[in-house]
Phi, psi and omega in degrees: 000138179294140178250127180259126174235144183276133177282131184285280186298318181295318180296320179296315180297316180291322178297320178296329178274359179089014181240128176277159179215154175216142174270140175242129181249118178228113176050050178065015175245114182260137173230155175247130183237125175291162180273015169064026176070183182284147173280159184262354179208161177294328178295320177295319179296317179298322179292321184280331188299135169277316181223127184229124187209167171253129184226154167259132175276116182275317186207137175274121183276190183276155173275132181265115184266335184226163175091193184298330183259023182304138179087009185246140170243136181259153178225130175273128183232156172250125182280124179266323182200142177246127182259335180204140178075218181219155171201129182295164180302322175238124184224161173245123182248136178250134176243138174298159185308319183291345184248004187297328182291349182286337183240134179231147177302139180091351182268161174251138185220143164277133181225145170242122187229149170260156173133196359268161169229120182059027179089352181256132178260131182271121181285131176257331184211135173221144177210130179294143177246122180303145184298333180284347182275126183284156175301324180296321179294319178295316179299318180296320178300310182291328176298317178299316180293320179293325180291347178286345180052040176299140178252113180280128177303142181293152176293139180246018184243031176278126180227162178294140178289147179293000000 
């Protein structure tokens, strides 16, 4: 199984530039892959997503200033519904520094996440869901997008890790 580890200095540099990054470790060969920027449609996001879910943010965690996860803020979430892949009932999601303002405690969010590594799932996409919108309506929306069978072009910016 692929193990995702967050790149410290590179992730901080890319996050500051508005680009998320994740390291992938396969048989002692590490590569760094950008998260390829924002998708232009929900169908593209559904195609790219490894794990797609609706979550409640229970608690805004601490900002990690040093170590392997430098530049990351964690959020404890309760999973309300999973549309693609898996996400545990209680999860910890990490956002790069440039995206931290997108999630607030008490809010509901659609999230697309990579992971987990060491129990933390790296958010690739987050979007607030208004409190009046039902979980069923959100699920129906993502089912429609998944049913489009959109094919997301592969990322072409994978390079060997330093």
